C-alpha positions in Angstrom: -40.0 51.9 -33.4 -39.4 48.1 -33.6 -37.4 45.9 -31.2 -35.6 42.8 -32.1 -36.1 40.8 -29.0 -38.4 40.4 -26.0 -35.9 41.8 -23.6 -35.8 45.1 -25.3 -39.6 45.2 -25.3 -39.7 44.4 -21.6 -37.2 47.1 -20.9 -39.2 49.7 -22.8 -42.4 48.6 -21.0 -40.7 49.1 -17.7 -39.3 52.5 -18.7 -42.7 53.8 -19.9 -44.3 52.8 -16.6 -46.1 49.6 -17.3 -48.0 48.4 -14.2 -46.2 46.0 -11.9 -47.5 42.6 -11.0 -48.6 43.9 -7.6 -50.4 46.8 -9.2 -52.2 44.4 -11.5 -53.2 42.2 -8.6 -54.4 45.2 -6.6 -56.5 46.3 -9.6 -57.8 42.8 -10.1 -58.8 42.5 -6.4 -60.5 45.9 -6.5 -62.4 45.5 -9.8 -62.8 41.7 -10.3 -64.0 40.7 -6.9 -67.6 39.6 -7.5 -70.2 38.0 -5.3 -73.2 36.2 -6.7 -75.0 39.5 -6.8 -72.4 41.0 -9.0 -71.2 43.7 -6.5 -67.7 45.0 -6.6 -65.2 45.9 -3.9 -64.3 49.5 -4.1 -61.5 51.5 -2.5 -59.9 48.4 -0.9 -56.4 48.8 0.3 -53.8 46.1 0.9 -52.5 46.1 4.4 -48.7 46.5 4.7 -48.0 43.0 6.0 -50.0 41.5 3.1 -48.3 43.9 0.6 -44.9 42.6 1.7 -46.1 39.0 1.3 -47.4 39.7 -2.2 -44.1 41.4 -3.2 -42.2 38.3 -2.2 -44.5 36.2 -4.4 -43.5 38.0 -7.6 -42.4 35.1 -9.8 -43.0 36.6 -13.2 -42.0 39.8 -14.9 -44.7 42.2 -15.9 -44.4 41.2 -19.5 -44.7 37.5 -18.7 -47.8 38.1 -16.5 -49.5 39.9 -19.4 -49.1 36.9 -21.7 -50.6 34.2 -19.4 -54.3 33.2 -19.5 -56.8 33.0 -16.7 -58.4 30.7 -14.2 -62.0 30.2 -13.0 -62.3 28.8 -9.5 -64.8 28.0 -6.7 -64.1 28.6 -3.1 -66.2 27.4 -0.2 -66.3 27.5 3.6 -65.2 24.6 5.8 -68.8 23.3 6.0 -69.2 23.4 2.2 -72.4 25.4 2.3 -71.3 28.8 0.8 -69.9 29.0 -2.7 -67.8 31.8 -4.2 -67.1 31.8 -7.9 -64.3 33.9 -9.3 -61.7 34.4 -12.0 -58.1 35.5 -11.9 -54.9 35.6 -13.9 -52.8 34.3 -11.0 -54.7 31.5 -9.1 -52.0 30.9 -6.4 -51.8 34.6 -5.3 -55.6 35.1 -5.5 -56.4 32.0 -3.4 -53.7 33.1 -0.9 -55.4 36.5 -0.7 -58.7 34.7 0.1 -57.2 32.4 2.7 -55.4 35.3 4.5 -58.4 37.6 4.2 -56.4 40.5 2.7 -59.7 42.3 2.1 -61.6 41.9 5.4 -64.9 43.3 4.1 -65.1 41.0 1.0 -67.6 38.2 0.5 -65.0 35.5 1.0 -63.8 37.0 4.3 -67.3 37.6 5.6 -68.4 34.0 4.8 -65.0 32.4 5.5 -64.6 30.9 2.0 -61.1 29.6 2.4 -61.2 26.3 0.7 -60.4 25.9 -3.0 -62.6 23.1 -4.3 -62.6 23.6 -8.1 -60.6 25.4 -10.7 -60.2 25.5 -14.5 -57.4 27.1 -16.6 -57.9 28.9 -19.9 -55.6 30.4 -22.5 -57.1 33.9 -22.2 -58.7 35.8 -19.4 -61.7 36.5 -21.6 -62.5 32.7 -21.7 -62.1 32.5 -17.9 -64.5 35.4 -17.4 -67.1 33.8 -19.8 -66.8 30.5 -17.9 -67.2 32.4 -14.5 -70.4 34.0 -15.8 -71.7 30.6 -17.0 -71.0 28.9 -13.7 -72.6 31.8 -11.7 -75.7 31.6 -13.9 -76.1 27.9 -13.1 -78.0 26.4 -10.2 -76.5 25.4 -6.9 -76.9 21.7 -7.9 -74.9 22.3 -11.1 -72.1 23.9 -9.1 -72.1 20.9 -6.7 -72.0 18.4 -9.6 -69.1 20.4 -11.2 -67.1 20.2 -7.9 -67.8 16.5 -7.4 -66.7 15.8 -11.0 -63.2 17.2 -10.2 -63.0 16.8 -6.4 -65.4 14.1 -5.0 -63.8 14.4 -1.5 -64.2 18.2 -1.3 -60.6 18.6 -0.3 -58.7 21.9 -0.4 -56.9 21.9 -3.8 -54.6 24.8 -2.9 -51.8 22.5 -1.7 -51.8 20.6 -5.0 -51.3 23.7 -7.2 
């Protein structure tokens, strides 16, 4: 069956039960949260207050969110001595999750990584994941040099997104 416009495709995607943006973010948070050791968060649940906040942040339809690329980012603590490297398809929502500690047992919550100091955008999520792995494989000094090249003052870039 062929459709003539995107609206009809979106309607069919919603009718057949395509995942909502919140479900995609929950999946991403459960399966893409990685520390330097490569561990994953499992069986994490979004608290009701945070779930309501995420629902209010829905700017894009499910179809539009599937088309956008990805971001690789580095978070640090207020003293700039702990780094967290991650990738996501929605940088604003993901950084908000880190800042509000939606997942209290995660690496970023445990080590208080609440400051976004570096990010890159890519056309596809695969490119973002490859760059994340490349950054994680690099030394601490390479990460520091990368941050200084974009953000020499080590300011929180979340407000400028």
